[in-house]
Backbone as JSON, one array per atom type, in Angstrom:
{
  "sequence": "EEYKFPGIYRDKKIWFDTERLDCYAWEVDDSTIILWITYKGMPDLYIYEMINISPDNNHRARTWHWFNNHQIVKRTIIKEERVG",
  "N": [[1.42, -14.74, 19.83], [3.23, -11.92, 18.87], [3.48, -8.42, 18.61], [5.35, -5.61, 17.55], [5.68, -2.16, 18.1], [7.42, 0.16, 17.18], [8.08, 3.59, 17.77], [8.08, 7.19, 17.25], [8.42, 10.32, 18.93], [6.84, 13.25, 18.15], [5.67, 16.51, 17.53], [3.95, 16.57, 19.76], [2.8, 14.07, 19.71], [2.82, 10.47, 19.49], [4.17, 8.66, 16.94], [3.65, 5.91, 14.85], [4.91, 3.54, 12.59], [4.57, 0.76, 10.96], [4.98, -2.44, 9.29], [2.38, -3.15, 8.79], [0.67, -1.09, 9.76], [-0.12, 2.43, 9.92], [-0.05, 4.88, 12.33], [-0.96, 7.21, 14.95], [-0.73, 8.61, 18.25], [-2.15, 10.5, 20.92], [-2.22, 12.33, 24.01], [-5.06, 13.17, 25.8], [-5.93, 13.96, 28.33], [-5.01, 13.4, 31.8], [-5.89, 10.78, 32.01], [-6.73, 9.79, 29.56], [-6.19, 8.61, 26.28], [-5.92, 9.0, 22.79], [-5.97, 7.24, 19.75], [-5.2, 7.21, 16.31], [-5.61, 5.07, 13.67], [-4.59, 3.37, 10.76], [-4.75, 0.81, 8.32], [-2.25, -0.32, 6.17], [-2.81, -1.75, 3.8], [-5.44, -1.15, 3.33], [-6.67, 1.54, 2.42], [-9.06, 3.04, 2.68], [-10.11, 2.46, 5.12], [-10.16, 3.34, 8.54], [-9.42, 3.75, 12.03], [-10.48, 5.14, 15.08], [-9.33, 5.07, 18.28], [-10.16, 5.21, 21.67], [-8.67, 5.3, 24.79], [-9.2, 4.86, 28.14], [-7.93, 5.17, 31.31], [-8.22, 4.03, 34.62], [-7.95, 5.88, 37.76], [-6.55, 4.31, 39.64], [-5.06, 2.66, 38.06], [-5.91, 0.06, 37.53], [-8.02, -0.58, 35.92], [-9.19, -0.44, 32.59], [-10.76, 1.14, 29.94], [-11.68, 0.77, 26.61], [-12.54, 2.03, 23.45], [-13.25, 1.43, 20.09], [-13.72, 3.04, 17.09], [-14.72, 2.31, 14.0], [-14.16, 3.28, 10.7], [-15.16, 3.47, 7.32], [-14.56, 4.74, 4.21], [-15.08, 7.24, 5.36], [-17.38, 6.87, 6.81], [-18.99, 5.7, 9.7], [-18.76, 2.31, 10.55], [-18.64, 0.36, 12.43], [-18.44, -0.32, 15.94], [-16.33, -1.04, 18.67], [-16.21, -2.19, 21.94], [-14.25, -2.43, 24.79], [-13.53, -3.83, 27.88], [-11.19, -3.84, 30.37], [-9.29, -5.39, 32.96], [-6.77, -5.28, 35.37], [-4.89, -8.1, 36.28], [-3.4, -10.34, 38.65]],
  "CA": [[1.78, -13.83, 18.76], [3.76, -10.67, 19.42], [3.63, -7.32, 17.67], [6.17, -4.52, 18.04], [5.26, -0.88, 17.56], [8.4, 1.23, 17.42], [7.51, 4.89, 17.44], [8.85, 8.39, 17.53], [7.63, 11.4, 19.5], [6.95, 14.46, 17.34], [4.48, 17.36, 17.51], [3.11, 16.18, 20.9], [2.16, 12.8, 19.38], [3.68, 9.33, 19.22], [3.9, 8.2, 15.58], [4.03, 4.53, 14.6], [4.91, 3.15, 11.18], [4.98, -0.64, 10.91], [4.68, -3.02, 7.97], [0.91, -3.28, 8.65], [-0.1, 0.06, 10.23], [0.32, 3.8, 10.18], [-0.92, 5.41, 13.37], [-0.38, 8.12, 15.92], [-1.48, 8.67, 19.51], [-1.92, 11.7, 21.71], [-2.84, 12.35, 25.33], [-6.11, 14.17, 25.92], [-5.78, 14.42, 29.71], [-4.21, 12.46, 32.6], [-6.4, 9.41, 31.97], [-7.29, 9.46, 28.25], [-5.32, 8.62, 25.11], [-6.6, 8.76, 21.52], [-5.14, 6.74, 18.66], [-5.73, 7.15, 14.95], [-4.97, 3.9, 13.1], [-4.99, 2.95, 9.43], [-4.04, -0.36, 7.79], [-1.61, 0.07, 4.91], [-3.44, -2.39, 2.66], [-6.85, -0.75, 3.24], [-6.6, 3.0, 2.58], [-10.35, 3.65, 3.0], [-10.49, 2.06, 6.48], [-9.36, 3.86, 9.64], [-9.99, 3.52, 13.36], [-10.14, 5.99, 16.21], [-9.42, 4.33, 19.53], [-10.03, 5.97, 22.9], [-8.28, 4.48, 25.94], [-9.37, 5.58, 29.4], [-7.32, 4.4, 32.39], [-8.73, 4.43, 35.94], [-6.92, 6.5, 38.6], [-5.73, 3.3, 40.33], [-4.38, 1.9, 37.01], [-6.35, -1.34, 37.52], [-9.11, -0.76, 34.95], [-9.0, 0.3, 31.35], [-11.88, 1.07, 29.0], [-11.25, 1.12, 25.26], [-13.55, 1.99, 22.39], [-12.75, 1.58, 18.72], [-14.72, 3.49, 16.11], [-14.23, 1.89, 12.69], [-14.71, 4.07, 9.6], [-14.84, 3.09, 5.95], [-14.97, 5.88, 3.36], [-15.51, 8.32, 6.27], [-18.66, 6.52, 7.42], [-18.79, 4.73, 10.76], [-19.32, 1.01, 10.17], [-18.59, -0.58, 13.54], [-17.86, 0.12, 17.21], [-15.87, -2.12, 19.54], [-16.06, -1.75, 23.33], [-13.4, -3.38, 25.51], [-13.37, -3.56, 29.31], [-10.04, -4.6, 30.82], [-8.96, -5.3, 34.38], [-5.44, -5.83, 35.69], [-4.91, -9.31, 37.1], [-2.09, -10.8, 39.14]],
  "C": [[2.2, -12.51, 19.39], [3.9, -9.65, 18.3], [4.49, -6.25, 18.32], [5.73, -3.24, 17.33], [6.3, 0.19, 17.89], [7.82, 2.56, 16.98], [8.46, 6.01, 17.72], [7.9, 9.44, 18.09], [7.91, 12.67, 18.71], [5.63, 15.2, 17.39], [3.46, 16.95, 18.58], [2.3, 14.91, 20.63], [3.23, 11.72, 19.29], [3.24, 8.76, 17.88], [4.45, 6.8, 15.41], [3.94, 4.26, 13.1], [5.46, 1.73, 11.12], [4.67, -1.18, 9.51], [3.18, -3.11, 7.72], [0.16, -1.97, 8.87], [0.65, 1.37, 10.11], [-0.6, 4.31, 11.27], [-0.18, 6.45, 14.2], [-1.32, 8.2, 17.12], [-1.15, 9.98, 20.2], [-2.71, 11.61, 23.0], [-3.85, 13.49, 25.39], [-6.06, 14.81, 27.31], [-5.02, 13.34, 30.47], [-4.68, 11.01, 32.5], [-6.86, 8.96, 30.58], [-6.26, 9.63, 27.13], [-6.19, 8.32, 23.88], [-5.58, 8.26, 20.51], [-5.91, 6.84, 17.36], [-4.93, 6.06, 14.24], [-5.49, 3.67, 11.68], [-4.14, 1.74, 9.02], [-3.52, -0.01, 6.41], [-2.27, -0.55, 3.69], [-4.89, -2.0, 2.44], [-6.97, 0.77, 3.43], [-7.93, 3.67, 2.95], [-10.82, 3.35, 4.41], [-9.57, 2.74, 7.49], [-10.15, 3.7, 10.93], [-9.54, 4.64, 14.28], [-10.36, 5.16, 17.46], [-9.26, 5.3, 20.7], [-9.7, 5.0, 24.02], [-8.42, 5.35, 27.17], [-8.88, 4.68, 30.52], [-7.81, 4.94, 33.72], [-7.6, 5.03, 36.77], [-6.03, 5.48, 39.33], [-4.95, 2.4, 39.36], [-4.8, 0.43, 36.94], [-7.45, -1.63, 36.5], [-8.84, 0.11, 33.74], [-10.21, 0.06, 30.46], [-11.36, 1.55, 27.64], [-12.44, 1.05, 24.32], [-12.85, 2.21, 21.06], [-13.92, 2.0, 17.85], [-14.11, 3.24, 14.73], [-14.94, 2.7, 11.6], [-14.25, 3.48, 8.27], [-15.41, 4.17, 5.05], [-15.62, 6.98, 4.19], [-16.89, 8.1, 6.88], [-18.4, 5.5, 8.52], [-19.49, 3.43, 10.39], [-19.36, 0.04, 11.35], [-18.02, 0.13, 14.76], [-17.48, -1.11, 18.02], [-15.66, -1.54, 20.93], [-15.3, -2.84, 24.08], [-13.27, -2.92, 26.96], [-12.24, -4.44, 29.81], [-9.8, -4.37, 32.31], [-7.61, -5.96, 34.6], [-5.61, -7.05, 36.58], [-3.48, -9.64, 37.52], [-1.33, -9.77, 39.78]]
}
């Protein structure tokens, strides 16, 4: 399955608007990116995702904080490693 996320750069953020999602991303520092994501069919649900990339670009840590009605309801932790 493949998803495409065409975006535009505006106000120091990358803005995405797809049939499923509205979101934007911004760079915090040289190794950290934050995304704010909302699903179009679920207006009360939104996610903040933090992506931290190691200096050698071989490891990536991601955390998702899921909110419903402005209350945190779930956290997802992802550890990724480049292969090949």
